[in-house]
N, C-alpha and C positions, 0 to 999 in steps of 0.2 A: 504494500500500500504506500503510495507516494505521499509525501508531506507537502501538498500543494495548497496554498491558501485559497479559500473560496472567494469567488468574485461576487461582489454585491450587485444588485440590480443597477445601482447608480454607476458602478464601474463598467458594467456591461454596456450600458447606454452610452457612456463617454467614448468607449472604444468604437462602437458602431457609428457614432456621429462625429468623430474626430476629423477635423479638416485642417490640414496644414496650410497656413496662409502666410503671405509675405506682407508684413505690416507696411512696407514701403509703398505698396500699391494703394493702401487705404489712407496713409498718413502723409505721404510725400507726393503730391500730384505733379510737381514741377521740380525734379531733383536739382537742376542747375541753379534754381533761384530759391531753394529752401534752406533755411538755417535752423539750428537748434540753439536756443538761448535759455540758460537756467536763470530763474528769477531769484533775486536776493533782496532782502531788506523790506519787504512789504507784502501785503496780500490784497486781493481784489475779490472779496467773497461773493459779490453779485455775479462776477464773471467766472467764479469757481476756479480762480488762480491763486495759489498760496506760495509763501516763501519756500524756496527749494524746488518748486515745480519746474519741469522742463517744458518750454513753449516751442512749438513747431511753427516757424514763421515763414510766410510766403513773401519774398522780397520783390515780387513783381505783381502786386495784387490789383484787382479791381476794387477800389475802396467804396465802402458804403457807410452811411450814417450808422453809428453804433458799433462799428468794428473796434476791437481791441488792437491797438497798434503800438509798436516801438517807434519812438521818434527821438531824434537828436535835438536837445535844447541846451545850448551852450556846450559845456563839456559832459553833460549828463545824457544817458540813454534812458528815456522814461517809457514806462508801460502805462498807457492811459486809454480811455475810451475816446474815439473820434466822433466829433459832432460836426456835421456839414450844415452850415447855415449861411444863406445868402452869399454863396461863393466863398465863404471863409472856412478855413480848416481850424477847428478848435479842439484842443485836448482837454478833456473833462475828467476830473478826479471823482472817485466815489465819495469823497468827503464833501458834504454840501457846503462847508465853509470855505473851500478852496475856489479861487477864481479860475475860470477857463484860461488857457494859454493859446493865443493865436499863433499859428505856425504857417510855414509855406509847405506846399506838397512835397518838395524835394527833401524836407527834413524827416519825412517818414521813411524809416528803414524797412518796415514791412508790417503785415498784419498777422495776428495770431490765428492760425487755422485749427490748432489742436493744443491741448496741454496735457502733460503726463504727470499724474500725482502719485507719489509712492506712499504706501501705508507704513513703511519702515523709515525711521529717521536716518538721514545720512550722517555718517561720522566724519 
């Protein structure tokens, strides 16, 4: 008699339905213009982006009102919500007390198309 562990119904279903996928096909639509940026020093709970998350950024995006974007403001790279208003490009914080920052379109590095959140703290 072999000492083989029994497969649970759950394990059996997993093996029958297991599909090997290439995450690049789902997460990186334009490999030549996609960058991975780790977020440090803040969180954007409404956008579900937190300190330590990895953002997948499209650097040749079609911009829309409400996109989360990385933009160069002075020496800082900021992650903020984009507000398009009367041909103006505004960066808007999740903090209601913060004033919007008007920028030029060329200051936008790219828009966040996905974020990856780890459940384990990084060391």
